[in-house]
BABANU-34707 format. One record per residue (C-alpha): x negated, y, z; residue in three letters; residue number from 1. Coordinates in Angstrom, 2 decimals, decimal comma. Each point is the difference from the previous one (the first is absolute). Last residue first. Example, Ala and Ser with C-alpha at 12.3 -4.5 7.8 and 13.67 -1.06 7.14 Angstrom:
BEGIN
     east    north       up  rest   nr
   -13,67    -1,06     7,14   SER    2
     1,37    -3,44     0,66   ALA    1
% end
This chain:
BEGIN
     east    north       up  rest   nr
    25,65   -16,78   -33,21   ALA  171
     2,42     2,19     1,94   HIS  170
    -2,74     0,94     2,50   ALA  169
    -2,30     1,13    -2,81   VAL  168
     2,65     2,46    -1,13   ARG  167
     1,61     0,20    -3,41   GLY  166
    -0,74     2,41    -2,84   GLY  165
    -0,45    -2,58    -2,75   GLY  164
    -3,78     0,13     0,45   GLN  163
     0,56    -0,87     3,68   VAL  162
     2,11    -3,04    -0,92   VAL  161
    -2,53    -1,15    -2,62   GLU  160
    -2,92     0,43     2,44   LEU  159
     1,82    -1,97     2,70   VAL  158
     0,55    -2,82    -2,50   GLN  157
    -3,69     0,08    -1,01   GLU  156
    -0,98    -0,04     3,70   VAL  155
     2,04    -3,18     0,43   LEU  154
    -1,44    -1,48    -3,19   GLN  153
    -3,54     0,63     1,34   ARG  152
     1,06    -1,70     3,24   TYR  151
     1,16    -3,02    -1,99   PHE  150
    -3,22     0,00    -2,08   ARG  149
    -2,25    -0,27     3,05   ASN  148
    -3,27     1,82    -0,69   GLN  147
     1,09     3,45     1,08   LEU  146
    -2,31     2,93    -0,77   THR  145
     1,65     0,78    -3,36   SER  144
     3,40     0,47     1,61   ARG  143
    -1,47     2,47     2,51   THR  142
    -1,43     2,10    -2,83   VAL  141
     3,35     0,10    -1,79   LYS  140
     1,87     0,74     3,24   LEU  139
    -2,40     2,85     0,83   ALA  138
     0,44     1,42    -3,51   ASP  137
     3,78     0,03     0,43   LEU  136
    -0,28     1,44     3,52   LEU  135
    -2,34     2,87    -0,99   VAL  134
    -3,36    -0,25     1,76   VAL  133
    -0,20     2,37     2,97   HIS  132
    -2,83    -1,85     1,76   SER  131
     2,49    -1,06     2,68   GLU  130
     2,08    -1,51    -2,82   LEU  129
    -2,97    -2,03    -1,20   LEU  128
    -0,86    -1,17     3,49   HIS  127
     3,61    -1,01     0,64   GLY  126
     0,32    -1,91    -3,27   LEU  125
    -3,17    -1,95     0,74   THR  124
     1,05    -0,72     3,59   ARG  123
     3,52    -0,93    -1,05   LEU  122
    -1,10    -2,50    -2,65   LEU  121
    -2,79    -1,49     2,12   GLN  120
     2,30    -0,38     3,00   GLY  119
     2,68    -1,61    -2,14   THR  118
    -2,61    -2,35    -1,46   LEU  117
    -1,32    -1,01     3,42   VAL  116
     3,45    -0,42     1,51   LYS  115
     1,27    -2,04    -2,94   ASN  114
    -3,12    -2,17     0,08   THR  113
     0,46    -0,70     3,72   LEU  112
     3,65    -0,93    -0,45   ALA  111
    -0,85    -2,24    -2,94   GLY  110
    -2,95    -1,77     1,65   VAL  109
     2,12    -1,88     2,51   VAL  108
     2,89    -1,37    -2,08   PRO  107
    -1,19     0,73    -3,55   ALA  106
     2,22     2,61    -1,70   THR  105
    -2,31     2,93    -0,76   LEU  104
    -3,22    -1,88    -0,76   ALA  103
     2,07    -2,64    -1,79   LEU  102
     1,35     2,61    -2,43   LYS  101
    -3,43     1,52    -0,67   ASP  100
    -1,51    -3,44    -0,58   SER   99
     2,87    -1,04    -2,26   LEU   98
    -0,37     3,16    -2,10   TRP   97
    -3,76    -0,50    -0,09   GLN   96
     0,50    -3,55    -1,21   GLY   95
     2,49     1,11    -2,65   PRO   94
    -2,56     2,48    -1,35   GLY   93
    -3,02    -2,31     0,24   SER   92
    -2,61     0,35     2,75   ARG   91
     1,96    -2,25     2,35   LEU   90
    -0,01    -2,73    -2,63   GLY   89
    -3,77     0,12    -0,39   ALA   88
    -0,46    -0,32     3,76   ARG   87
     2,58    -2,77     0,22   ALA   86
    -1,66    -1,88    -2,88   ALA   85
    -3,45     0,25     1,63   VAL   84
     1,36    -1,09     3,39   ALA   83
     1,99    -2,87    -1,56   PHE   82
    -3,08    -1,16    -1,90   ALA   81
    -2,04     0,03     3,22   GLY   80
     2,71    -1,90     1,88   ILE   79
     0,19    -2,55    -2,80   GLY   78
    -3,79    -0,41    -0,25   ILE   77
    -0,27    -0,48     3,77   ILE   76
     2,94    -2,43     0,05   TRP   75
    -1,48    -1,92    -2,94   ALA   74
    -3,32    -0,34     1,86   TRP   73
     1,77    -1,26     3,09   TRP   72
     1,53    -2,84    -2,03   PHE   71
    -0,47    -2,97     2,33   HIS   70
     0,35     1,67     3,41   ARG   69
     2,43     2,70    -1,11   ILE   68
     2,23    -2,48    -1,82   SER   67
    -0,02    -2,51     2,82   GLU   66
     0,99     2,71     2,48   SER   65
     2,71     1,28    -2,32   THR   64
     1,39    -3,51    -0,36   ALA   63
     0,03    -0,43     3,79   MET   62
     1,63     3,39     0,47   LEU   61
     2,69    -0,87    -2,57   PHE   60
     0,63    -3,39     1,62   ARG   59
     0,43     1,77     3,35   THR   58
     2,43     2,52    -1,52   SER   57
     1,99    -2,77    -1,65   GLY   56
     0,61    -1,78     3,27   PRO   55
    -1,74    -3,34     0,48   LEU   54
     1,94    -3,25    -0,45   ILE   53
    -1,16    -0,47    -3,61   GLU   52
    -3,67     0,47     0,94   GLU   51
    -0,07    -3,13     2,15   LYS   50
    -2,65    -1,96    -1,91   GLY   49
    -2,80     2,06     1,51   GLU   48
     1,34     2,11     2,87   PHE   47
    -2,68    -0,66     2,62   LEU   46
    -2,70     0,32    -2,68   PRO   45
     1,09     3,65    -0,49   MET   44
    -0,84     1,10     3,53   PHE   43
    -3,73     0,65    -0,59   LYS   42
     0,81     1,66    -3,34   PRO   41
     2,15     2,59     1,88   LEU   40
    -2,86     1,34     2,11   VAL   39
    -2,81     0,95    -2,38   GLY   38
     1,38     0,96    -3,40   THR   37
     3,52     1,22     0,79   LEU   36
    -0,88     1,25     3,49   VAL   35
    -3,10     1,77    -1,29   PHE   34
     1,91     1,57    -2,90   VAL   33
     2,65     1,27     2,42   ILE   32
    -2,67     1,36     2,38   VAL   31
    -1,74     1,86    -2,84   ILE   30
     3,30     1,49    -1,13   LEU   29
     0,77     1,13     3,54   SER   28
    -3,45     1,60     0,28   ILE   27
     0,61     1,93    -3,23   VAL   26
     3,46     1,13     1,14   ALA   25
    -1,29     1,07     3,42   LEU   24
    -2,80     2,03    -1,60   ILE   23
     2,53     1,70    -2,28   ILE   22
     2,26     0,79     2,96   PRO   21
    -2,95     1,53     1,90   TYR   20
    -1,28     2,14    -2,88   THR   19
     3,38     1,55    -0,85   LEU   18
    -0,02     2,66     2,72   ALA   17
    -3,63     0,91    -0,67   ALA   16
     0,72     0,35    -3,70   ARG   15
     3,02     2,20     0,74   VAL   14
    -2,04     2,19     2,34   GLN   13
    -2,82     0,36    -2,54   ALA   12
     2,51     0,94    -2,71   VAL   11
     1,47     2,63     2,33   LEU   10
    -3,42     1,47     0,74   ALA    9
    -0,80     0,07    -3,73   GLU    8
     3,28     1,81    -0,68   LYS    7
    -0,65     2,52     2,76   LYS    6
    -3,50     0,66    -1,34   GLU    5
     1,34     0,40    -3,53   ARG    4
     2,66     2,45     1,14   MET    3
    -2,59     2,07     1,88   GLU    2
    -2,30     0,03    -3,02   VAL    1
% end
């Protein structure tokens, strides 16, 4: 119960920490769509017939603006289809592998994920050892509590070393 309460408190802290950046990202996306559909079209008549002298990035933004304004329904369908495909892909074996890998190596989230998973691993192992569970059994139980496959592999490697007579520190 104590471990579960600590885990829930940690999850609540992580969610609270990520709420602000997510809100900023959503607002930024809304502003970008507004600029592309509301502001940029007002300037486009100034450049009619002079598209060839504009930089490529400006032509791209103008084309994107036209596309969103005239084919908004296709953008909504495409984004929805992408979301459904991404969700299905992340539930597959390779998708879960990629998700676990990105969770550990992503620039900002990776360090936080590593700390959370390391804390979970050590807390679980520590509680089991304090309860006088044999080290090999404690490692097996700890391995089964981890959701990230790379951390499960780490515990599996430690388990193999310990079963072979080695020390946890050597693994």
